Residue frames as a rotation matrix with the C-alpha (Angstrom) as fourth column:
MET 1
0.821 0.384 -0.422 -70.61
0.467 -0.027 0.884 22.64
0.328 -0.923 -0.201 69.25
ARG 2
0.130 -0.746 0.653 -68.45
-0.318 -0.655 -0.685 25.09
0.939 -0.119 -0.323 71.22
LEU 3
0.617 0.040 -0.786 -66.77
0.548 0.694 0.466 23.50
0.565 -0.718 0.406 74.23
LEU 4
0.291 -0.588 0.754 -65.04
-0.784 -0.599 -0.164 24.72
0.548 -0.543 -0.636 77.38
LEU 5
0.147 -0.313 -0.938 -62.78
0.228 0.934 -0.276 22.14
0.962 -0.174 0.209 79.03
ASP 6
0.974 0.052 0.221 -62.75
-0.214 -0.114 0.970 21.71
0.076 -0.992 -0.100 82.79
THR 7
0.248 -0.962 0.113 -59.18
-0.969 -0.243 0.051 21.61
-0.022 -0.122 -0.992 84.11
HIS 8
-0.128 -0.311 0.942 -59.21
-0.403 0.884 0.237 17.87
-0.906 -0.349 -0.239 84.78
THR 9
0.795 0.447 0.410 -60.58
0.217 0.421 -0.880 17.28
-0.567 0.789 0.238 81.30
LEU 10
0.796 -0.553 -0.246 -57.70
-0.561 -0.522 -0.642 19.22
0.227 0.649 -0.726 79.80
VAL 11
-0.090 -0.864 0.495 -55.11
-0.932 0.248 0.263 17.33
-0.350 -0.437 -0.828 81.87
TRP 12
0.071 0.176 0.982 -56.65
-0.055 0.983 -0.173 13.96
-0.996 -0.042 0.080 80.99
TRP 13
0.973 0.224 -0.059 -56.84
-0.046 -0.061 -0.997 14.98
-0.227 0.973 -0.049 77.30
ASP 14
0.468 -0.864 -0.187 -53.14
-0.855 -0.389 -0.342 15.82
0.223 0.320 -0.921 77.27
GLU 15
-0.390 -0.621 0.679 -52.32
-0.794 0.601 0.093 12.54
-0.466 -0.503 -0.728 79.02
GLY 16
-0.568 0.227 -0.791 -54.52
-0.590 0.558 0.584 10.50
0.574 0.798 -0.182 76.69
GLU 17
-0.988 0.108 -0.110 -56.71
0.154 0.682 -0.715 9.34
-0.002 -0.724 -0.690 79.59
LEU 18
-0.482 0.869 -0.107 -60.18
-0.794 -0.485 -0.366 10.52
-0.370 -0.092 0.924 78.52
PRO 19
-0.107 0.555 0.825 -62.96
0.203 0.824 -0.528 8.07
-0.973 0.112 -0.201 77.74
GLY 20
-0.717 -0.261 0.646 -63.35
0.634 0.141 0.761 7.53
-0.289 0.955 0.064 73.99
ALA 21
0.225 0.903 0.367 -66.74
0.962 -0.266 0.064 9.29
0.156 0.338 -0.928 73.78
VAL 22
0.687 -0.030 -0.726 -65.34
0.317 -0.887 0.337 12.42
-0.654 -0.461 -0.600 75.43
THR 23
-0.409 -0.910 -0.074 -62.29
0.207 -0.171 0.963 12.39
-0.889 0.379 0.258 73.18
ARG 24
-0.520 0.273 0.809 -64.51
0.854 0.153 0.497 12.14
0.012 0.950 -0.313 70.08
ARG 25
0.614 0.774 -0.153 -66.72
0.783 -0.622 -0.010 15.00
-0.103 -0.114 -0.988 71.30
ILE 26
0.368 -0.568 -0.736 -63.67
0.062 -0.775 0.629 17.22
-0.928 -0.277 -0.250 71.68
GLU 27
-0.645 -0.671 0.365 -62.22
0.369 0.144 0.918 16.18
-0.669 0.727 0.155 68.32
ARG 28
-0.360 0.613 0.703 -65.53
0.914 0.079 0.399 16.94
0.188 0.786 -0.588 66.56
ALA 29
0.230 0.470 -0.852 -66.15
0.698 -0.690 -0.192 20.26
-0.678 -0.551 -0.486 68.30
GLU 30
0.778 0.106 0.619 -66.48
0.525 -0.652 -0.548 23.43
0.345 0.751 -0.563 66.28
THR 31
0.104 -0.721 0.685 -64.27
-0.366 -0.668 -0.647 25.24
0.925 -0.184 -0.334 68.81
VAL 32
0.498 -0.035 -0.866 -62.58
0.731 0.554 0.398 24.18
0.466 -0.832 0.302 72.05
PHE 33
0.384 -0.299 0.874 -61.76
-0.378 -0.914 -0.147 26.77
0.843 -0.274 -0.464 74.70
VAL 34
0.061 -0.402 -0.914 -59.51
0.878 0.457 -0.143 26.53
0.475 -0.793 0.380 77.74
SER 35
0.867 0.391 0.308 -60.01
0.198 -0.839 0.507 29.13
0.457 -0.379 -0.805 80.42
ALA 36
-0.092 -0.866 0.491 -57.30
-0.335 -0.437 -0.835 31.14
0.938 -0.241 -0.250 82.09
VAL 37
0.526 0.379 0.761 -58.94
-0.845 0.136 0.517 29.68
0.092 -0.915 0.392 85.23
SER 38
0.976 -0.161 -0.143 -57.33
0.157 0.987 -0.045 26.35
0.149 0.021 0.989 84.35
ALA 39
0.155 -0.969 0.193 -53.88
0.225 -0.156 -0.962 27.94
0.962 0.193 0.194 84.20
TRP 40
-0.076 -0.080 0.994 -54.50
-0.807 -0.580 -0.108 29.45
0.586 -0.810 -0.021 87.63
GLU 41
0.795 0.455 0.401 -55.75
-0.605 0.648 0.463 26.14
-0.050 -0.610 0.791 89.04
ILE 42
0.784 -0.567 -0.253 -52.82
0.395 0.770 -0.502 24.18
0.479 0.294 0.827 87.61
ALA 43
-0.074 -0.837 0.542 -50.33
-0.136 -0.530 -0.837 26.75
0.988 -0.135 -0.075 88.95
ILE 44
0.129 0.177 0.976 -51.79
-0.954 -0.246 0.171 26.59
0.270 -0.953 0.137 92.46
LYS 45
0.919 0.286 0.270 -52.10
-0.359 0.891 0.279 22.80
-0.161 -0.353 0.922 92.53
SER 46
0.569 -0.802 -0.182 -48.58
0.248 0.378 -0.892 22.43
0.784 0.463 0.414 91.13
THR 47
-0.227 -0.672 0.705 -47.13
-0.510 -0.535 -0.674 24.48
0.830 -0.512 -0.221 94.00
LEU 48
0.245 0.399 0.884 -49.10
-0.965 0.192 0.180 22.37
-0.098 -0.896 0.432 96.48
GLY 49
-0.748 -0.656 0.100 -47.80
-0.628 0.748 0.214 19.16
-0.215 0.097 -0.972 94.92
LYS 50
-0.029 0.852 0.523 -51.26
-0.270 0.497 -0.825 17.96
-0.962 -0.166 0.216 93.88
ILE 51
0.919 0.273 0.284 -50.47
0.208 0.276 -0.938 17.94
-0.334 0.922 0.197 90.17
VAL 52
-0.186 -0.983 -0.014 -47.36
0.372 -0.083 0.924 17.83
-0.909 0.166 0.381 88.01
ALA 53
0.796 0.392 -0.462 -47.45
-0.214 -0.532 -0.820 20.30
-0.567 0.751 -0.339 85.14
LYS 54
0.285 -0.698 0.656 -45.34
0.699 0.620 0.356 18.72
-0.656 0.357 0.665 82.43
VAL 55
-0.589 -0.394 0.706 -45.62
0.778 -0.514 0.363 21.58
0.220 0.762 0.609 79.94
SER 56
-0.883 0.279 -0.378 -47.04
-0.086 -0.887 -0.454 25.09
-0.462 -0.368 0.807 79.95
LEU 57
-0.015 0.975 0.222 -50.67
0.421 0.207 -0.883 25.56
-0.907 0.080 -0.413 79.21
GLU 58
0.312 0.058 -0.948 -49.77
-0.665 -0.700 -0.261 27.82
-0.679 0.712 -0.180 76.31
GLU 59
-0.728 -0.629 -0.273 -47.90
-0.651 0.509 0.563 24.91
-0.215 0.588 -0.780 74.72
VAL 60
-0.671 0.563 0.483 -50.90
0.399 0.823 -0.404 22.61
-0.625 -0.078 -0.776 75.20
LEU 61
0.342 0.823 -0.453 -53.21
0.005 -0.484 -0.875 25.16
-0.940 0.297 -0.170 73.55
GLU 62
0.017 -0.430 -0.903 -50.84
-0.904 -0.393 0.170 25.53
-0.428 0.813 -0.395 70.63
ASP 63
-0.874 -0.436 0.215 -50.31
-0.343 0.866 0.364 21.77
-0.345 0.245 -0.906 70.24
TYR 64
-0.615 0.697 0.369 -54.04
0.629 0.715 -0.305 21.03
-0.476 0.045 -0.878 70.05
GLY 65
-0.773 0.302 0.557 -55.40
0.312 -0.584 0.749 24.20
0.552 0.754 0.357 68.46
PHE 66
0.115 0.790 -0.602 -57.51
0.989 -0.035 0.143 25.08
0.092 -0.612 -0.786 71.53
LEU 67
-0.014 -0.016 1.000 -58.40
0.260 -0.966 -0.011 28.71
0.965 0.260 0.018 72.13
GLU 68
-0.822 -0.334 -0.461 -57.67
0.539 -0.192 -0.820 30.70
0.186 -0.923 0.338 75.28
LEU 69
0.289 0.909 0.300 -60.66
0.522 -0.412 0.747 32.11
0.803 -0.059 -0.593 77.14
PRO 70
-0.738 -0.583 0.340 -59.64
0.074 -0.571 -0.818 35.03
0.671 -0.578 0.464 79.37
VAL 71
-0.204 0.645 -0.737 -61.37
0.978 0.109 -0.176 35.71
-0.033 -0.757 -0.653 82.64
LEU 72
-0.504 0.148 0.851 -63.39
0.228 -0.927 0.297 38.91
0.833 0.343 0.434 82.31
ILE 73
-0.932 0.177 0.316 -65.04
-0.362 -0.451 -0.816 40.96
-0.002 -0.875 0.484 85.02
ARG 74
-0.032 0.994 -0.105 -68.48
-0.967 -0.004 0.253 39.87
0.251 0.110 0.962 83.84
HIS 75
0.066 0.003 -0.998 -67.42
-0.064 0.998 -0.001 36.25
0.996 0.064 0.066 84.35
ALA 76
-0.831 -0.452 -0.325 -66.24
0.298 0.132 -0.945 36.91
0.470 -0.882 0.025 87.90
GLU 77
-0.763 0.582 0.281 -69.35
-0.642 -0.634 -0.431 38.91
-0.073 -0.509 0.858 88.76
ALA 78
0.031 0.805 -0.592 -71.60
-0.725 0.426 0.542 36.14
0.689 0.412 0.596 87.41
VAL 79
-0.626 -0.328 -0.708 -70.25
0.180 0.822 -0.540 33.77
0.759 -0.466 -0.455 90.10
LYS 80
-0.954 0.247 0.171 -72.30
-0.247 -0.323 -0.913 35.61
-0.170 -0.914 0.370 92.74
GLN 81
-0.128 0.952 -0.277 -75.48
-0.990 -0.104 0.099 34.62
0.065 0.287 0.956 90.88
LEU 82
-0.249 -0.036 -0.968 -74.66
-0.312 0.949 0.045 30.92
0.917 0.313 -0.248 91.19
PRO 83
0.811 0.494 0.313 -76.25
-0.476 0.246 0.844 28.90
0.340 -0.834 0.435 94.01
PRO 84
0.035 -0.889 0.457 -73.73
-0.998 -0.005 0.067 27.39
-0.057 -0.458 -0.887 96.41
HIS 85
0.928 0.354 -0.112 -73.90
-0.367 0.922 -0.125 23.87
0.059 0.158 0.986 94.96
HIS 86
0.589 -0.804 -0.081 -70.13
0.686 0.551 -0.476 23.68
0.427 0.225 0.876 94.61
ARG 87
0.845 -0.264 -0.465 -67.47
0.223 -0.616 0.755 25.24
-0.486 -0.742 -0.461 96.81
ASP 88
-0.064 -0.938 0.341 -64.54
0.834 0.138 0.535 25.02
-0.549 0.318 0.773 94.37
PRO 89
0.249 0.170 -0.953 -63.91
-0.088 -0.976 -0.197 28.59
-0.965 0.133 -0.228 93.11
PHE 90
-0.780 -0.564 -0.271 -62.28
-0.336 0.012 0.942 27.35
-0.528 0.825 -0.199 89.90
ASP 91
-0.771 0.530 0.354 -65.24
0.634 0.691 0.348 25.25
-0.060 0.493 -0.868 88.94
ARG 92
0.177 0.858 -0.483 -67.75
0.681 -0.461 -0.569 27.99
-0.710 -0.229 -0.666 89.83
LEU 93
-0.082 -0.282 -0.956 -65.91
-0.397 -0.870 0.291 30.41
-0.914 0.403 -0.040 87.58
LEU 94
-0.964 -0.262 0.055 -65.87
-0.075 0.462 0.884 27.87
-0.257 0.847 -0.465 84.75
VAL 95
-0.320 0.929 0.187 -69.64
0.904 0.358 -0.233 27.41
-0.284 0.094 -0.954 85.08
ALA 96
0.303 0.414 -0.858 -70.10
0.225 -0.906 -0.358 31.18
-0.926 -0.084 -0.368 84.95
GLN 97
-0.535 -0.563 -0.631 -67.93
-0.503 -0.388 0.773 31.43
-0.679 0.730 -0.075 81.85
ALA 98
-0.894 0.237 0.381 -69.81
0.420 0.739 0.526 28.60
-0.157 0.630 -0.760 80.15
ASN 99
0.046 0.982 -0.181 -73.12
0.837 -0.137 -0.530 30.32
-0.546 -0.127 -0.828 80.85
ILE 100
0.280 0.054 -0.958 -72.06
-0.090 -0.993 -0.082 33.76
-0.956 0.109 -0.273 79.68
GLU 101
-0.501 -0.606 -0.618 -70.15
-0.671 -0.180 0.720 32.63
-0.547 0.775 -0.317 76.61
GLU 102
0.554 0.820 -0.144 -72.76
-0.765 0.433 -0.477 30.00
-0.329 0.374 0.867 75.66
LEU 103
-0.335 -0.740 -0.584 -70.27
-0.793 0.556 -0.250 27.13
0.509 0.379 -0.773 75.81
VAL 104
0.818 0.480 -0.318 -70.76
-0.264 0.804 0.533 23.53
0.512 -0.352 0.784 76.82
LEU 105
0.106 -0.767 0.632 -68.56
-0.994 -0.075 0.076 22.64
-0.011 -0.637 -0.771 79.77
VAL 106
0.425 -0.080 -0.902 -66.86
-0.231 0.954 -0.193 19.25
0.875 0.290 0.387 79.49
SER 107
-0.409 -0.504 0.761 -66.52
-0.847 -0.102 -0.522 17.88
0.341 -0.858 -0.385 83.01
SER 108
-0.333 0.246 -0.910 -66.86
0.165 0.966 0.200 14.63
0.928 -0.084 -0.363 84.90
ASP 109
-0.997 -0.073 0.006 -67.68
0.014 -0.265 -0.964 16.51
0.072 -0.961 0.266 88.11
ALA 110
-0.420 0.901 -0.108 -71.22
0.755 0.414 0.508 15.36
0.503 0.132 -0.854 88.96
ALA 111
-0.219 0.333 -0.917 -71.70
0.785 -0.498 -0.368 18.24
-0.580 -0.800 -0.152 91.41
LEU 112
-0.872 -0.178 -0.456 -71.58
-0.083 -0.865 0.495 20.72
-0.483 0.470 0.739 88.54
LYS 113
-0.767 0.625 0.148 -74.69
0.416 0.308 0.856 19.19
0.489 0.718 -0.496 86.98
GLN 114
-0.162 0.703 -0.692 -76.71
0.931 -0.123 -0.343 20.92
-0.326 -0.700 -0.635 89.70
TYR 115
-0.532 -0.120 -0.838 -76.12
0.010 -0.991 0.136 24.21
-0.847 0.064 0.528 87.94
ASN 116
0.651 0.745 0.146 -78.26
0.263 -0.041 -0.964 25.51
-0.712 0.666 -0.223 85.12
ALA 117
0.085 -0.706 -0.703 -75.45
-0.832 -0.438 0.340 25.17
-0.548 0.556 -0.625 82.62
PRO 118
0.865 0.177 -0.469 -74.78
-0.447 0.695 -0.563 22.88
0.226 0.697 0.680 79.69
ILE 119
-0.077 -0.879 0.471 -72.38
-0.929 0.236 0.287 20.25
-0.363 -0.416 -0.834 81.03
VAL 120
0.797 0.310 -0.518 -71.44
-0.519 0.791 -0.325 17.01
0.309 0.527 0.791 79.30
TRP 121
-0.210 -0.867 0.452 -69.29
-0.864 0.381 0.330 13.99
-0.458 -0.321 -0.829 80.00
ASP 122
0.191 0.201 0.961 -69.80
0.215 0.946 -0.241 11.50
-0.958 0.253 0.137 77.19
């Protein structure tokens, strides 16, 4: 299975705070991607004091062998096709990327399940 980690999933993974089933799913995945969207979200939330970024996202990717998923124009344009179930621009772009790249998004955000995208949290 090819996974895309939601930003909170990545943060909780790095902090060792994920549920066991989610951790095992990530460990067993064929490939795990982290979007540039997550770097953007962490940077913004860090400056607002909502999150403390302990290390750079590049270090996290290297430490765990995750792959970087850049944001492409086709990803951004796909957001306009999504119904307005979720207002968070970061999450909407992650859903679009998961759809286009045929990845399973790992997220605990129940609102994202309204989209026609493969999303898991177990």
